[in-house]
BALUMVEX-404928 format. One record per residue (C-alpha): residue in three letters; x, y negated, z negated. Coordinates in steps of 0.1 Angstrom, whole numbers, plus 5000, padded with zeros to 4 digits. Example, Ala and Ser with C-alpha at 12.3 -4.5 7.8 and 13.67 -1.06 7.14 Angstrom:
<pts>
+------+------+------+------+
! type !    u !    v !    w !
+------+------+------+------+
!  Ala ! 5123 ! 5045 ! 4922 !
!  Ser ! 5137 ! 5011 ! 4929 !
+------+------+------+------+
</pts>
This chain:
<pts>
+------+------+------+------+
! type !    u !    v !    w !
+------+------+------+------+
!  Met ! 3347 ! 7982 ! 3159 !
!  Lys ! 3379 ! 7998 ! 3132 !
!  Ile ! 3396 ! 7965 ! 3140 !
!  Ala ! 3368 ! 7944 ! 3126 !
!  Val ! 3362 ! 7969 ! 3098 !
!  Leu ! 3403 ! 7967 ! 3083 !
!  Ile ! 3400 ! 7927 ! 3087 !
!  Ala ! 3368 ! 7930 ! 3069 !
!  Arg ! 3378 ! 7952 ! 3046 !
!  Val ! 3414 ! 7930 ! 3038 !
!  Leu ! 3398 ! 7893 ! 3039 !
!  Leu ! 3371 ! 7915 ! 3008 !
!  Gly ! 3402 ! 7920 ! 2995 !
!  Leu ! 3424 ! 7893 ! 2996 !
!  Ile ! 3391 ! 7870 ! 2983 !
!  Phe ! 3381 ! 7892 ! 2954 !
!  Val ! 3425 ! 7902 ! 2943 !
!  Val ! 3435 ! 7865 ! 2951 !
!  Phe ! 3408 ! 7846 ! 2930 !
!  Gly ! 3399 ! 7872 ! 2902 !
!  Phe ! 3440 ! 7865 ! 2892 !
!  Asn ! 3432 ! 7829 ! 2896 !
!  Phe ! 3404 ! 7833 ! 2870 !
!  Phe ! 3437 ! 7846 ! 2848 !
!  Phe ! 3470 ! 7824 ! 2856 !
!  His ! 3454 ! 7794 ! 2872 !
!  Phe ! 3479 ! 7793 ! 2900 !
!  Ile ! 3451 ! 7775 ! 2929 !
!  Pro ! 3442 ! 7745 ! 2917 !
!  Met ! 3402 ! 7739 ! 2917 !
!  Ala ! 3385 ! 7713 ! 2908 !
!  Gln ! 3349 ! 7716 ! 2900 !
!  Pro ! 3320 ! 7707 ! 2921 !
!  Ala ! 3299 ! 7683 ! 2902 !
!  Met ! 3268 ! 7710 ! 2898 !
!  Ser ! 3234 ! 7709 ! 2885 !
!  Pro ! 3224 ! 7711 ! 2844 !
!  Gln ! 3210 ! 7750 ! 2863 !
!  Ala ! 3245 ! 7758 ! 2870 !
!  Thr ! 3268 ! 7746 ! 2843 !
!  Ala ! 3240 ! 7763 ! 2818 !
!  Phe ! 3248 ! 7801 ! 2846 !
!  Ser ! 3277 ! 7794 ! 2843 !
!  Gly ! 3280 ! 7780 ! 2805 !
!  Gly ! 3259 ! 7814 ! 2794 !
!  Leu ! 3287 ! 7841 ! 2817 !
!  Tyr ! 3315 ! 7824 ! 2799 !
!  Gly ! 3301 ! 7818 ! 2769 !
!  Ser ! 3290 ! 7857 ! 2758 !
!  Gly ! 3326 ! 7859 ! 2756 !
!  Tyr ! 3337 ! 7893 ! 2774 !
!  Phe ! 3312 ! 7888 ! 2813 !
!  Phe ! 3335 ! 7868 ! 2830 !
!  Gln ! 3367 ! 7888 ! 2824 !
!  Tyr ! 3357 ! 7921 ! 2830 !
!  Met ! 3336 ! 7910 ! 2858 !
!  Lys ! 3371 ! 7897 ! 2873 !
!  Val ! 3390 ! 7926 ! 2863 !
!  Ile ! 3364 ! 7939 ! 2889 !
!  Glu ! 3372 ! 7924 ! 2907 !
!  Ile ! 3407 ! 7922 ! 2907 !
!  Val ! 3410 ! 7964 ! 2909 !
!  Ser ! 3381 ! 7969 ! 2936 !
!  Gly ! 3400 ! 7941 ! 2957 !
!  Leu ! 3430 ! 7964 ! 2954 !
!  Phe ! 3414 ! 7992 ! 2962 !
!  Leu ! 3402 ! 7976 ! 2998 !
!  Leu ! 3434 ! 7973 ! 3007 !
!  Ile ! 3451 ! 8003 ! 3001 !
!  Asn ! 3422 ! 8016 ! 3014 !
!  Arg ! 3409 ! 8041 ! 2992 !
!  Tyr ! 3376 ! 8054 ! 2977 !
!  Thr ! 3361 ! 8019 ! 2994 !
!  Ala ! 3335 ! 8034 ! 2999 !
!  Leu ! 3323 ! 8035 ! 2960 !
!  Phe ! 3344 ! 8001 ! 2955 !
!  Ile ! 3322 ! 7982 ! 2985 !
!  Leu ! 3291 ! 7994 ! 2964 !
!  Ala ! 3307 ! 7975 ! 2931 !
!  Leu ! 3313 ! 7944 ! 2947 !
!  Phe ! 3280 ! 7938 ! 2964 !
!  Pro ! 3261 ! 7924 ! 2929 !
!  Ile ! 3291 ! 7898 ! 2927 !
!  Ser ! 3289 ! 7890 ! 2960 !
!  Leu ! 3252 ! 7891 ! 2957 !
!  Asn ! 3256 ! 7870 ! 2926 !
!  Ile ! 3285 ! 7848 ! 2939 !
!  Phe ! 3262 ! 7843 ! 2974 !
!  Leu ! 3228 ! 7830 ! 2957 !
!  Phe ! 3245 ! 7811 ! 2926 !
!  His ! 3256 ! 7791 ! 2954 !
!  Thr ! 3231 ! 7794 ! 2974 !
!  Met ! 3200 ! 7779 ! 2947 !
!  Leu ! 3228 ! 7763 ! 2915 !
!  Ala ! 3255 ! 7749 ! 2935 !
!  Pro ! 3251 ! 7735 ! 2970 !
!  Ala ! 3287 ! 7731 ! 2978 !
!  Gly ! 3299 ! 7761 ! 2978 !
!  Ile ! 3275 ! 7781 ! 3001 !
!  Pro ! 3297 ! 7785 ! 3028 !
!  Val ! 3324 ! 7803 ! 3008 !
!  Gly ! 3296 ! 7826 ! 2990 !
!  Ala ! 3284 ! 7832 ! 3027 !
!  Ala ! 3314 ! 7848 ! 3045 !
!  Val ! 3322 ! 7869 ! 3011 !
!  Ile ! 3281 ! 7885 ! 3014 !
!  Ile ! 3291 ! 7889 ! 3053 !
!  Leu ! 3318 ! 7906 ! 3053 !
!  Asn ! 3302 ! 7928 ! 3022 !
!  Leu ! 3272 ! 7932 ! 3043 !
!  Phe ! 3288 ! 7944 ! 3076 !
!  Leu ! 3318 ! 7968 ! 3054 !
!  Gly ! 3280 ! 7983 ! 3040 !
!  Ile ! 3271 ! 7995 ! 3072 !
!  Ala ! 3302 ! 8006 ! 3087 !
!  Tyr ! 3305 ! 8025 ! 3058 !
!  Phe ! 3263 ! 8038 ! 3057 !
!  Lys ! 3275 ! 8072 ! 3066 !
!  Tyr ! 3289 ! 8078 ! 3033 !
!  Tyr ! 3260 ! 8066 ! 3017 !
!  Lys ! 3232 ! 8084 ! 3042 !
!  Ser ! 3227 ! 8113 ! 3006 !
!  Ile ! 3223 ! 8085 ! 2981 !
!  Phe ! 3186 ! 8077 ! 3004 !
!  Thr ! 3175 ! 8111 ! 3007 !
!  Ala ! 3133 ! 8106 ! 2992 !
!  Gln ! 3134 ! 8143 ! 2972 !
!  Pro ! 3167 ! 8159 ! 2973 !
!  Thr ! 3171 ! 8198 ! 2963 !
!  Val ! 3197 ! 8211 ! 2938 !
+------+------+------+------+
</pts>
């Protein structure tokens, strides 16, 4: 189990670091697949905001780096979950050509969330005491 967690953590960290940096430096040539009008509108809104996509990519890079160095891992798994879920849902609903990547990202994130669940148990306390 430890080896599977290590592999999943490193893979997820590398995915977010590499694609986060690629957004800023364009070192991996990526052709845009044909997207539906809804996918184009969604992406256009994120880019058009002027800050959101850049902010999200910085979170991806920082979170990915912390996964790679294995520091605050449980926190950064939680930070990446909404991003992973949106990647998965975007490709499932709006751009089906990317479903394999979206599925891989969400599966890795869910696997790590389950593996690190002992760190989240206290969050699910119904009536916490002070």
